[in-house]
N, C-alpha and C positions, 0 to 999 in steps of 0.2 A: 420467415422463421424468426422467432424471438431470440433475443440475445442469450437468454438462459438455455434455450434449446441448442443454439450454436455452441455455447461453451460445453454443455454436456456431451455433445457429439464429439468434440475434440478430446474430451476426457475419457471416453469409453475404453480405449486400449489400456488405460493405466489404473483402472479401478478394481483389479483383482486383489484379493487379500494378500497380506504379506507372505503367508505360507505358500500360496499358489504361485507367487511371482519370484521366488528365489531360485537362482541368482538373477538380479535385475539391475539395470543401469538406471539410477534415479535422476540422471541428468536430462530430464525431458521438459525443463522449464521453457525451452525455446519454442515449444508448441504454441504457447500463448504469448510469452513475453518477447518473442522474436529471436532470431539467430544471433543478433548482436546485443540482446538484452535491453533494447531501447524502449520496449513497451508496445502495446497494441490497443489502440482506442476502441476498436470494434468489439473486443471482449473485455475491455476495462482492465487489462493486465498492465501494471505500471512498469516503469523503467527499473531494472535491477542493476544495470551497469553503473558502477560508482556508488551503489548503496552501501552504507556502513555494514560491515560484517556482523557486528553485535546486534544491529537492528534487524537484519535479515534473519539471523538466528532466532531472535525472539519471536518474530512473526511466524516463521516456519514451525516453531514449537507450539505457538498458540493455535495455529490451524490444526496441527497434528493432535493436540490435546483437547480440541473442541472449545477452547477459550474464545476463538475467533471463527466466524463463519457458521454460527449455529442459529442465528436469527432467521426466521422464515422469509423475511423481506430483504435480507442481504443477498441479493441475487449473485453477485460476483463472489462473495464470501462462501456461499453454499457450494459454488463450483470449485473453489480452491480447496476447501476443507478436505474432501476425499483425495485430492492430489497429494496432500501432505500426511494423510492418516497413517500410511504404512511406512513413513520415514523413521529410520533409526537415528540415534545421536550421531553415529558414524557417517550415515549418508547425508545428514544435514551439514556436517562439517565438510564433507566432500563437495557438496553443492556450493557452499560458501567460498571455498577455495577456488572452485571452477569459475564461479561468477566473478570472483575477484580479478580474473584475467581479462575480462571484457573492458574495452576502452570506454571511459566516461565521456559522454557528449551531452551537454545540457539539452533538455527536451525542447522541441519547437513550441512556441506560444500559440494557443488557440483561444484563450480567454482574454477579453478586454474589459476594462472598467475604469472607474474614477480612482486614479492613483492617490490623490490627496485623501479621499475618504478611506481608501485601503490602507494607507500609512497609519492613520489614526486607529483603525480597527486592528492592525497588526501589533500595536504596542504591547498588549497583554501576551501575545504569542512570543514576542521577543524575549520574555522572561526565561523561557525554556529553550526555544529554537534559535535564539541569538539575534542580534540586531540585523545581521545580514542573512538570516535564515540558514546559517551554516551548520546548525545542529549542536547538540551538547551531550556527549556520551554519559557524563556524570549524572545528568538529569534524565537520561533515557529518551531524549528528544532527537529524532533524526533530522538531517538536513532537509529543507524544503526547497531551497533554491535549486533550480535545474530539474526538478521532478516534473512529471507530466501534469500540466495544469488541470486537464479534464479529470485526472485521477484524484487530485486534491479536492476538486469540487464535489465529486461523488462521495468521498470520505467525510467531508464536512457535513454533507447532507445526511449521511449515515449516522454520524455522531448526534446531530440535532434531532433526528427522528427516533433515536434510541435503538438503531439497528446494530450499533457498534459501541463498545465500552460499557456494556451492562453486565457482563459475566463477573461473578464475584472475584475471580482471580485476575481479571484484567485491570490491574492497578493503574497502569499508564493510560489505558483507554478511558477509565473513569475520570481521570484528571482532564483528559481532552474533552470529554462530554461537558464538564463544568466550564471549561474555557470557551467552548463554542456557544454558550448561552448568550453571549454578547452579540451574536450575529442574528439579524432579523431579516430572514428571507434571502431570496436569490440575489438581489442587488448587493447585499453585504458580502455574500459568499464570493461573487464575481469580483467585487472591488478588492477584497483582501488577497485573493489569488492573483489578480492582475498586479498588485503591488509586489507580491512574492516573485512574480515573473520578472519584475524590473530589477530585482536584486541579483539576478543571474546574467544580466546584460553586460 
């Protein structure tokens, strides 16, 4: 079974229209992201525990509004978009408050690379995400340290391939696409993610 088929199978119970599913509990993120919100590599669902509420809000709104998860080659985004399509502003706020109660635990490292090369590649990223990858709300840049490294690898690939950050309303995504142009292939991606891993040690 392909990853997309598995994700779609998990999503089937939640794809009814908003009118058909009222009243409904929108707290079903654990289906993919785990009961503790620590993420699930099998379906590329990232860690939500400890994620900044303003960033989670923006991404849920982007998925709901079709700003993210619309590219035909963004497999995980295509699965996530219908999960968010029926969310109201109120249910998004409820999810944010609920997820805020999960304990933050830095994700396990699964990616290795050349830390010296990764440090050099990360310098442009530090402009927005911070020297320690701690994030910067004023610049709309989330924390990277402690996030699932396999997820960061996938998203960097998506930005480079034009699967993410191409929607006219995705201002922050467009900025990320520009910043990723300095990465040349898988080695660079692995090296910079390995360096980000080192910042959460």
